[in-house]
C-alpha positions in Angstrom: -15.8 0.4 -9.8 -12.2 0.3 -11.1 -9.7 -1.3 -8.8 -6.5 0.6 -8.1 -3.3 -1.1 -9.3 -0.6 -2.0 -6.8 1.6 0.9 -8.1 -1.3 3.4 -7.7 -2.0 2.1 -4.2 1.7 2.5 -3.3 1.7 6.1 -4.6 -1.4 7.0 -2.7 -0.1 5.5 0.5 3.2 7.3 0.2 1.7 10.7 -0.4 -0.8 10.1 2.5 2.1 9.1 4.8 4.1 12.3 3.9 1.0 14.5 4.4 0.3 12.8 7.8 3.9 12.8 8.9 4.0 9.0 9.5 7.5 8.6 8.1 8.4 5.5 10.1 5.5 3.6 8.4 6.5 5.1 5.1 10.1 3.8 5.5 8.7 0.3 6.1 6.6 0.6 2.9 9.5 1.7 0.8 11.6 -1.3 2.0 8.9 -3.6 0.7 8.9 -2.1 -2.8 11.1 -2.9 -5.7 13.5 -0.2 -7.1 11.4 0.0 -10.3 8.3 0.7 -8.2 10.0 3.3 -6.1 11.3 5.1 -9.3 7.8 5.1 -10.8 6.4 6.5 -7.6 9.0 9.2 -7.4 8.3 10.4 -10.9 4.6 10.5 -10.0 5.0 12.9 -7.0 5.2 16.6 -6.6 8.7 17.8 -6.1 8.3 18.5 -2.3 7.0 15.0 -1.6 9.6 13.5 -3.8 12.5 14.9 -1.8 11.0 13.7 1.5 10.6 10.2 0.2 14.2 10.1 -1.3 15.7 10.8 2.1 13.9 7.8 3.5 15.3 5.3 1.0 18.4 3.4 2.1 21.6 4.0 0.2 21.8 0.6 -1.5 18.2 0.8 -2.8 18.6 4.4 -3.9 21.5 3.4 -6.1 19.3 0.9 -7.9 16.4 3.4 -8.1 18.6 5.8 -10.0 18.9 3.6 -13.1 15.1 3.6 -13.5 14.5 7.3 -13.3 14.1 9.7 -16.2 17.0 12.0 -16.8 15.4 15.2 -15.5 14.2 13.6 -12.2 17.5 11.7 -11.8 19.5 14.9 -12.3 17.7 16.4 -9.3 19.0 13.7 -7.0 22.5 13.4 -8.6 23.1 17.1 -7.9 22.8 16.3 -4.1 25.1 13.3 -4.2 28.8 13.6 -3.4 31.7 11.7 -5.1 31.8 8.9 -2.5 28.1 8.2 -3.0 28.4 8.2 -6.8 31.4 5.7 -6.6 29.3 3.5 -4.3 26.5 3.6 -6.9 28.9 2.5 -9.6 29.7 -0.6 -7.5 26.0 -1.5 -7.3 25.0 -0.9 -10.9 25.8 -2.6 -14.2 28.4 -0.7 -16.2 26.0 0.4 -19.0 23.5 1.7 -16.4 26.2 3.7 -14.5 27.6 5.1 -17.8 24.2 6.6 -18.5 24.3 8.3 -15.1 27.9 9.5 -15.5 27.1 11.2 -18.8 24.6 13.4 -17.1 27.1 14.7 -14.6 29.2 17.9 -15.1 32.6 17.1 -16.6 34.4 18.0 -13.4 32.3 15.8 -11.2 32.5 12.9 -13.7 36.3 13.2 -13.7 36.4 13.1 -9.9 34.1 10.0 -9.8 36.3 8.2 -12.4 39.5 9.0 -10.5 38.0 7.6 -7.3 37.1 4.2 -8.8 39.2 1.1 -8.7 41.5 0.7 -11.8 39.6 -2.2 -13.4 36.2 -0.7 -12.8 37.4 2.7 -14.2 38.8 0.9 -17.3 35.4 -0.7 -18.0 33.5 2.6 -17.6 36.0 4.6 -19.7 35.7 2.0 -22.5 31.9 2.2 -22.4 32.1 6.0 -22.4 34.1 6.0 -25.7 31.1 4.6 -27.7 28.2 6.6 -28.9 25.2 6.4 -26.6 22.8 5.3 -29.4 25.1 2.5 -30.6 25.6 -1.2 -29.6 28.7 -0.1 -27.7 26.7 2.4 -25.7 24.0 -0.1 -25.0 26.2 -3.1 -24.0 27.2 -4.4 -20.6 30.8 -5.5 -20.0 29.7 -8.4 -17.6 29.8 -11.7 -19.5 31.3 -15.2 -19.2 33.5 -16.7 -21.9 34.8 -20.2 -22.5 37.2 -21.9 -25.0 36.1 -24.3 -27.7 38.5 -27.0 -26.6 37.2 -27.3 -23.0 34.9 -30.0 -21.9 31.4 -29.3 -20.5 32.6 -30.8 -17.2 35.3 -28.2 -17.0 32.9 -25.5 -17.9 30.5 -26.6 -15.1 33.4 -26.5 -12.6 34.3 -23.1 -13.9 30.7 -21.7 -13.5 30.5 -23.0 -9.9 33.2 -20.5 -9.0 30.8 -17.7 -9.7 28.5 -16.6 -6.9 26.0 -15.6 -9.5 26.0 -15.3 -13.3 25.5 -12.0 -15.0 21.8 -11.1 -15.3 19.9 -12.6 -18.3 22.7 -15.0 -19.1 21.1 -17.6 -21.4 24.4 -18.6 -23.1 28.1 -18.4 -22.6 30.2 -16.7 -25.2 32.8 -19.0 -26.9 36.1 -17.2 -27.8 39.5 -18.3 -29.1 42.8 -17.6 -27.5 42.8 -14.1 -29.0 39.3 -13.4 -27.4 37.7 -13.4 -30.9 34.1 -14.5 -31.1 33.6 -18.1 -32.2 30.0 -18.9 -31.1 27.6 -19.4 -28.2 27.1 -22.2 -25.7 23.5 -22.2 -24.5 23.2 -23.1 -20.8 20.5 -25.6 -21.7 23.1 -27.6 -23.7 25.5 -27.6 -20.8 23.1 -29.3 -18.4 21.6 -31.8 -20.9 24.7 -33.0 -22.7 27.3 -35.6 -21.8 29.9 -33.7 -19.6 32.8 -35.3 -21.5 31.8 -33.5 -24.8 33.8 -30.5 -25.8 32.4 -27.0 -26.2 33.2 -27.1 -29.9 30.9 -30.1 -30.5 27.8 -28.5 -29.0 28.2 -24.8 -29.4 26.1 -22.6 -31.8 28.4 -21.3 -34.4 25.7 -19.9 -36.7 24.6 -17.0 -34.5 26.4 -13.8 -35.5 27.7 -11.3 -33.0 26.6 -7.6 -33.0 29.1 -5.1 -34.4 29.9 -2.5 -31.8 29.0 0.4 -34.2 25.5 -0.9 -34.9 22.7 1.6 -34.0 20.5 0.8 -31.0 17.5 0.9 -33.3 19.0 -1.8 -35.5 20.0 -3.8 -32.4 16.3 -3.7 -31.2 15.2 -4.8 -34.6 17.7 -7.7 -34.6 16.5 -8.9 -31.2 12.9 -8.8 -32.4 13.6 -10.7 -35.6 15.7 -13.4 -33.9 13.8 -13.6 -30.5 17.1 -13.0 -28.7 17.5 -12.8 -24.9 21.1 -11.7 -25.1 23.8 -11.2 -27.8 27.6 -10.7 -27.7 29.1 -7.5 -29.0 32.4 -7.5 -31.0 34.8 -4.7 -32.0 36.3 -4.1 -35.4 38.7 -7.0 -34.9 36.0 -9.5 -33.9 37.1 -9.4 -30.2 34.2 -9.7 -27.7 33.9 -6.5 -25.8 30.4 -6.8 -24.2 27.0 -8.2 -24.2 23.5 -6.8 -24.8 20.5 -8.2 -23.0 16.8 -8.0 -23.8 16.1 -5.6 -20.8 18.4 -3.0 -22.4 16.7 -3.5 -25.8 13.3 -3.1 -24.2 14.3 0.2 -22.8 15.3 1.3 -26.3 11.9 0.2 -27.7 9.9 2.0 -25.0 12.0 5.2 -25.3 11.6 5.3 -29.1 7.9 4.7 -28.8 7.6 7.5 -26.2 9.7 9.9 -28.3 7.5 9.3 -31.4 4.4 10.4 -29.4 5.9 13.2 -27.3 8.1 14.7 -30.1 5.0 15.7 -32.1 4.0 18.0 -29.2 7.5 19.3 -28.7 8.0 17.4 -25.5 11.0 15.3 -24.4 10.8 11.7 -23.2 12.8 12.7 -20.1 10.6 15.7 -19.1 9.6 15.7 -15.5 5.7 15.5 -15.3 5.9 17.5 -12.0 8.7 19.9 -13.0 8.5 23.5 -11.8 6.2 25.9 -13.8 9.0 28.1 -15.1 11.1 25.2 -16.3 8.1 23.6 -18.1 7.0 26.9 -19.6 10.5 27.6 -20.9 10.9 24.2 -22.5 7.5 24.4 -24.3 7.9 28.1 -25.4 10.2 27.2 -28.3 7.8 24.7 -29.8 4.9 27.1 -29.5 7.0 29.7 -31.2 7.7 27.3 -34.1 4.0 26.6 -34.5 3.2 30.3 -34.4 5.5 30.9 -37.3 3.8 28.1 -39.4 0.4 29.6 -38.5 1.6 33.0 -39.6 2.7 31.5 -43.0 -0.8 30.1 -43.5 -2.4 33.4 -42.4 -0.3 35.3 -44.9 -1.6 33.1 -47.7 -5.2 33.8 -46.6 -4.4 37.6 -46.6 -3.4 37.5 -50.2 -7.0 36.5 -51.1 -8.7 39.0 -48.8 -10.8 40.5 -51.6 -12.1 37.0 -52.7 -13.1 36.1 -49.1 -14.9 39.5 -48.7 -16.8 38.8 -51.9 -17.7 35.2 -51.0 -18.0 34.9 -47.2 -18.8 31.2 -47.4 -15.1 30.6 -48.3 -14.1 31.5 -44.8 -16.4 28.9 -43.4 -15.2 26.2 -45.8 -11.5 26.8 -45.7 -10.8 24.7 -42.6 -12.5 21.7 -44.2 -10.0 21.7 -47.1 -7.0 22.1 -44.8 -8.2 19.5 -42.3 -8.8 16.8 -44.9 -5.3 17.3 -46.3 -3.8 17.4 -42.8 -5.4 14.1 -41.8 -4.5 12.3 -45.1 -1.0 13.6 -44.9 -0.6 12.5 -41.2 -1.8 9.0 -42.1 0.9 8.7 -44.8 3.6 10.4 -42.7 2.9 8.0 -39.8 3.0 5.0 -42.0 6.4 6.0 -43.6 8.0 6.9 -40.2 6.9 3.5 -38.9 8.4 1.8 -42.0 11.6 3.6 -41.4 11.7 2.5 -37.7 11.2 -1.1 -38.9 13.8 -0.9 -41.6 11.2 -1.4 -44.3 11.8 1.8 -46.2 14.7 2.3 -48.7 15.5 4.1 -52.0 14.3 1.0 -53.8 10.7 1.1 -52.6 10.0 4.7 -51.5 8.7 5.7 -54.9 6.5 2.7 -55.1 5.1 3.5 -51.7 4.5 7.2 -52.7 2.6 6.1 -55.8 0.4 3.8 -53.8 -0.3 6.6 -51.2 -1.2 9.0 -54.1 -3.7 6.5 -55.5 -5.2 5.9 -52.0 -5.4 9.6 -51.5 -7.1 10.1 -54.9 -9.7 7.5 -54.2 -10.5 8.8 -50.7 -10.4 12.3 -52.1 -13.0 11.5 -54.7 -15.2 9.9 -52.2 -15.2 12.6 -49.5 -14.8 15.5 -51.9 -18.1 14.4 -53.6 -19.9 14.3 -50.3 -18.6 17.7 -49.3 -19.3 19.2 -52.7 -22.9 18.0 -52.7 -23.4 19.2 -49.1 -21.9 22.6 -49.9 -23.9 23.1 -53.0 -27.1 22.2 -51.1 -26.5 24.3 -48.1 -25.2 27.4 -49.9 -27.3 26.9 -53.0 -24.2 27.4 -55.1 -23.1 24.5 -57.3 -19.9 26.3 -58.4 -18.8 26.6 -54.8 -19.5 22.9 -54.3 -17.4 22.0 -57.3 -14.5 24.3 -56.1 -14.3 22.8 -52.7 -14.4 19.3 -54.1 -11.5 19.9 -56.5 -9.6 21.7 -53.7 -10.0 18.7 -51.4 -8.8 16.2 -54.0 -5.7 18.4 -54.9 -4.8 19.0 -51.3 -5.1 15.3 -50.4 -2.8 14.5 -53.3 -0.3 17.1 -52.1 -0.5 15.6 -48.6 0.2 12.1 -49.8 3.3 13.2 -51.7 4.5 15.3 -48.8 3.9 12.6 -46.2 5.9 10.1 -48.3 8.8 12.4 -49.1 9.3 14.3 -45.8 10.5 11.4 -43.5 13.4 10.3 -45.8 14.3 13.9 -46.6 14.4 15.0 -43.0 16.4 11.9 -42.1 18.9 12.8 -44.7 19.2 16.2 -43.2 19.7 14.6 -39.8 16.4 15.9 -38.4 14.1 13.5 -36.5 11.0 13.0 -38.7 8.9 12.2 -35.7 9.8 15.7 -34.3 9.7 17.9 -37.3 7.5 16.0 -39.8 4.2 16.9 -38.3 4.9 20.6 -38.2 6.2 20.8 -41.7 3.4 18.6 -43.1 0.7 20.7 -41.4 2.2 23.9 -42.9 2.3 22.4 -46.3 -1.3 21.1 -46.3 -2.6 24.4 -44.8 -0.8 26.5 -47.3 -1.6 24.3 -50.2 -5.2 23.9 -49.2 -5.9 27.6 -48.7 -4.0 28.6 -51.9 -5.7 26.1 -54.1 -9.2 26.7 -52.7 -9.0 30.5 -52.6 -7.0 30.6 -55.9 -9.7 28.7 -57.7 -12.4 30.9 -56.1 -10.5 34.0 -57.2 -10.4 32.8 -60.8 -14.1 31.9 -60.8 -15.7 34.7 -58.8 -13.5 37.7 -59.6 
């Protein structure tokens, strides 16, 4: 028997408490949960239960919960918060987390919230809002600690003791010159293990580069993975330190990108509410279904051209899906490989042709193998060696088309500023279906008519 995870147990207890009306016990349970756990539970509840639970969460905890909710669920609660509550949330959250929330508000509400903030806090938020959301500037936090190279470690320690707490995930202090330009990093470990009379300049790490503010969040995530970073400073065009990115922010990017790559193929958004109202969900999915209907009609139109051939050789109708399916699977394998290579920064103009050639050879070898088996099986079942040869040739050709298409589509779509993970699968399926039907039925038309 499978044991329920703590998160699942919390969810079941919460829903049971709402159903039974034992709200005082539910309030106690919520107080024992972390904000991340509450956010996960809220996203796992029907809307009616979710609203009851939200009212039972204390204000301070609710502000923390907001940062862990998906956009669609969070928007539901933000719509019920007034300006004072939003300003209070800003005081509780890191700047980068609050900026994400502020960008989801209507412009008029966002302006009211900004005007109600203290001047220094408003300045930090407005600066963060000026950077693209998917850049290092949009990802960074403005809470960081800087020191000068000329200071001794003893002075640095006295300076740090003035803080009630260091910013979250601080593993190193940022060393800057008198113009606040980045010079290097001072790991905390060196501060506590080195002679206090030593200066920062003598023990700092001057080899680690800062992150340019315009770097994309995908490149930032790749940099953190390559260098095993916990945090990294962010600098503007002049080299001035303007923020810091921590590994928890990068982890969010990695998880979101992974979710998007899976959900996008089904026309779903990473922030879609699992328990959203029926009409809203139906409306958001209708467009994608319409796109797929158009591609299916294109494939059907190709089949219609060969209506006489199919009427003459009925077995063709039975065998057509095999040709299309083999091409579709082969193409999807190549497409997925190339998209992954793009995400890891492994694909460029210098190697995409080499990769395509390799995929073509792989497709040809697999095509020969499986086409031979299908050809023998077809010839045996339908007692028609010609038909077996036709389907074998069609499978090989379609798999070659699929390999070329799967290699070319991601870079082409990227150049057109279209997400390959979103559109690649639909376009590839259309190509392999049309090519498979056209080649198979075209060859059959030449031979049988």
